[in-house]
C-alpha positions as CSV (number, residue, x, y, z in Angstrom):
1,M,7.0,2.0,40.2
2,G,5.3,0.4,37.2
3,R,7.2,-0.2,34.0
4,Q,6.5,2.4,31.3
5,R,4.9,1.1,28.1
6,S,7.0,1.4,25.0
7,K,5.9,4.1,22.7
8,I,7.7,2.4,19.7
9,K,5.3,1.8,16.8
10,M,5.4,-1.8,15.5
11,K,4.5,-2.6,12.0
12,V,1.5,-4.9,11.7
13,S,2.7,-8.1,10.0
14,N,1.7,-8.6,6.4
15,T,-0.5,-5.5,5.8
16,F,-0.8,-3.4,2.7
17,A,-1.9,0.2,2.3
18,F,-2.9,2.0,-0.9
19,V,-2.9,5.6,-1.8
20,V,-4.9,6.2,-5.0
21,D,-6.6,9.1,-6.8
22,G,-9.8,7.6,-8.0
23,D,-12.8,5.4,-7.1
24,T,-12.1,2.8,-9.8
25,E,-8.7,1.9,-8.1
26,V,-10.4,1.4,-4.7
27,W,-13.2,-0.8,-6.2
28,Y,-10.6,-2.9,-8.1
29,L,-8.6,-3.4,-4.9
30,Q,-11.6,-4.3,-2.9
31,M,-12.5,-7.0,-5.4
32,L,-8.8,-8.2,-5.4
33,K,-9.2,-8.7,-1.7
34,R,-12.5,-10.4,-1.9
35,N,-11.4,-12.9,-4.5
36,E,-7.9,-13.7,-3.5
37,R,-8.4,-14.6,0.2
38,E,-5.6,-17.1,0.2
39,L,-3.2,-14.2,0.1
40,N,-4.0,-13.7,3.8
41,I,-3.5,-10.0,3.7
42,N,-5.2,-7.0,5.2
43,I,-5.8,-4.5,2.4
44,E,-6.5,-1.0,3.6
45,P,-7.4,1.2,0.6
46,K,-6.9,4.9,1.3
47,L,-8.8,7.3,-1.0
48,P,-7.4,10.8,-0.7
49,S,-10.6,12.4,-2.0
50,K,-8.8,14.1,-5.0
51,K,-6.0,15.4,-2.8
52,S,-3.0,17.0,-4.4
53,I,0.2,15.0,-5.3
54,P,2.0,16.5,-2.3
55,D,-0.8,15.5,0.0
56,Q,-0.8,12.0,-1.5
57,F,3.0,11.8,-1.0
58,K,2.6,12.8,2.7
59,M,0.0,10.0,3.1
60,V,2.4,7.5,1.5
61,K,5.2,8.5,3.8
62,D,3.0,8.3,6.9
63,L,1.6,4.9,6.0
64,A,5.1,3.5,5.3
65,A,5.8,3.6,9.1
66,D,2.9,1.1,9.8
67,Y,2.5,-1.2,6.8
68,T,4.5,-4.0,5.2
69,K,4.1,-2.4,1.8
70,V,2.5,0.8,0.6
71,F,1.4,1.1,-3.0
72,W,0.9,4.6,-4.5
73,I,-1.2,4.3,-7.7
74,V,-1.2,7.3,-9.9
75,D,-3.3,8.1,-13.1
76,Y,-0.9,10.1,-15.2
77,D,-3.5,11.8,-17.4
78,V,-4.3,14.3,-14.7
79,I,-0.6,15.2,-14.3
80,V,-0.2,15.6,-18.1
81,K,-3.3,17.9,-18.3
82,E,-2.1,20.1,-15.4
83,T,1.4,20.3,-16.9
84,R,0.0,21.5,-20.2
85,E,-2.0,24.2,-18.4
86,A,0.9,25.3,-16.2
87,K,2.2,28.9,-16.5
88,K,5.6,29.3,-18.0
89,G,8.4,29.3,-15.5
90,V,6.4,27.6,-12.7
91,E,7.2,24.1,-11.5
92,T,4.8,21.8,-13.4
93,S,2.8,18.9,-11.9
94,E,5.0,16.5,-13.8
95,Q,8.2,18.0,-12.4
96,L,6.8,17.9,-8.8
97,F,5.5,14.3,-9.2
98,I,8.9,13.1,-10.5
99,K,10.6,14.7,-7.5
100,L,8.2,13.2,-5.0
101,K,8.2,9.8,-6.7
102,E,11.9,9.6,-6.3
103,K,11.6,10.5,-2.6
104,A,8.9,7.9,-2.1
105,E,11.0,5.2,-3.7
106,K,13.8,5.7,-1.3
107,L,11.6,4.2,1.3
108,D,12.2,0.4,1.0
109,N,8.6,-0.6,1.5
110,V,7.0,1.8,-1.0
111,I,6.1,0.9,-4.6
112,V,4.9,3.7,-6.9
113,I,2.6,2.5,-9.8
114,V,2.0,4.8,-12.7
115,N,-0.7,4.3,-15.3
116,N,-0.8,6.5,-18.4
117,P,-3.5,7.5,-19.0
118,C,-5.4,5.6,-16.3
119,I,-6.3,2.2,-14.8
120,E,-8.6,1.4,-17.7
121,F,-5.4,1.0,-19.8
122,W,-4.5,-1.9,-17.4
123,F,-7.9,-3.4,-18.0
124,L,-7.4,-3.1,-21.7
125,L,-4.1,-5.0,-21.5
126,H,-6.0,-8.0,-20.4
127,F,-7.3,-8.2,-24.0
128,E,-4.7,-6.5,-26.1
129,K,-0.9,-6.3,-26.3
130,T,-0.4,-2.6,-27.1
131,S,1.9,0.3,-26.4
132,K,-0.4,2.9,-28.0
133,L,-0.6,6.1,-26.0
134,Y,-4.2,7.0,-25.4
135,S,-4.6,10.8,-25.2
136,D,-7.0,10.6,-22.2
137,C,-8.9,8.1,-20.1
138,N,-12.0,8.4,-22.2
139,S,-10.1,7.2,-25.3
140,A,-8.7,4.1,-23.4
141,E,-12.2,3.4,-22.0
142,K,-13.7,3.5,-25.5
143,Q,-11.2,0.9,-26.7
144,L,-11.8,-1.2,-23.6
145,K,-15.5,-1.3,-24.4
146,K,-14.7,-3.2,-27.6
147,H,-13.9,-6.1,-25.3
148,L,-16.0,-5.4,-22.2
149,T,-19.1,-4.0,-24.0
150,D,-21.0,-3.5,-20.8
151,Y,-18.2,-1.6,-19.0
152,E,-19.4,1.1,-16.6
153,K,-17.3,3.3,-14.3
154,T,-19.7,2.7,-11.4
155,R,-19.5,1.0,-8.0
156,K,-22.3,-1.4,-9.0
157,Y,-20.6,-2.6,-12.1
158,F,-17.2,-3.1,-10.4
159,T,-18.5,-4.9,-7.3
160,K,-21.2,-7.2,-8.5
161,Q,-21.3,-10.2,-6.2
162,D,-21.4,-12.9,-9.0
163,N,-19.3,-11.2,-11.7
164,D,-17.2,-8.3,-10.3
165,I,-14.5,-6.5,-12.2
166,Y,-11.7,-8.8,-10.9
167,L,-13.6,-11.9,-11.8
168,K,-14.4,-10.6,-15.3
169,L,-10.7,-10.1,-15.9
170,K,-9.1,-12.9,-13.8
171,N,-8.7,-15.5,-16.5
172,K,-6.7,-13.0,-18.6
173,L,-4.5,-11.6,-15.7
174,S,-1.4,-13.5,-16.8
175,D,-1.7,-11.9,-20.3
176,A,-2.1,-8.4,-18.7
177,K,1.1,-9.0,-16.6
178,V,3.1,-9.9,-19.7
179,N,1.6,-7.1,-21.8
180,S,2.4,-4.5,-19.2
181,K,5.9,-5.7,-18.4
182,S,7.7,-3.3,-20.8
183,L,5.5,-0.3,-20.2
184,K,7.5,1.3,-17.4
185,F,7.7,4.9,-16.2
186,D,10.7,6.8,-17.6
187,K,11.2,10.3,-16.3
188,Y,13.0,11.2,-19.5
189,N,10.2,10.1,-21.7
190,T,6.7,10.4,-20.1
191,S,4.9,10.9,-23.4
192,K,4.2,7.2,-23.9
193,A,1.8,4.5,-22.7
194,I,2.7,3.4,-19.1
195,C,1.2,0.6,-17.0
196,E,3.0,-0.6,-13.9
197,M,0.0,-2.5,-12.3
198,N,2.1,-5.7,-12.6
199,S,4.0,-4.4,-9.6
200,L,0.8,-4.7,-7.6
201,F,1.2,-8.4,-7.6
202,K,4.4,-8.1,-5.5
203,I,1.9,-8.7,-2.7
204,Q,2.0,-12.3,-3.7
205,E,5.8,-12.3,-3.4
206,V,5.7,-10.9,0.1
207,T,3.1,-13.4,1.4
208,D,4.9,-16.3,-0.2
209,K,7.9,-15.6,2.0
210,K,5.8,-15.9,5.1
């Protein structure tokens, strides 16, 4: 009688999955992969097509079984907007997110990254040290355009072969890491600027241990 094959799922070595809620995050991650090949990683961006926070959480949980690290990148401006519009007495988007974030972070290979208002604030921190809270993504983008005057939220702009978004910002990456270091999520005070993209570069820490 032949030996039965094991049905145990093995994690693929050194692979990283991403759950995000916007195209800009996917394009940025694709350019990170293209330009930092020495990291020797397999980035698998997962775009949930504007799925709800609970749907994104489920995806994070499922991916955690198969990947070395799972990064859940959240633009907080949408959560703030939905929370403002919530009916009195109903669980708000913010309350739900905080609950699911805490559950996700109990998984040892999941990192939750929050940007308030959005990823454009991370781009801005490459040029400015600021803790100003921008009311929405459009406001942050307007300030960013003072430095990247040609900035466009399009695939073509982000993924140009000779000057993609990652290359445009790369020489200021160390500044952005420093400028974002203190802008952490605090569930007791979410009405502030938040940028945790510095945690994304924990990829480097994982690969360096190999």
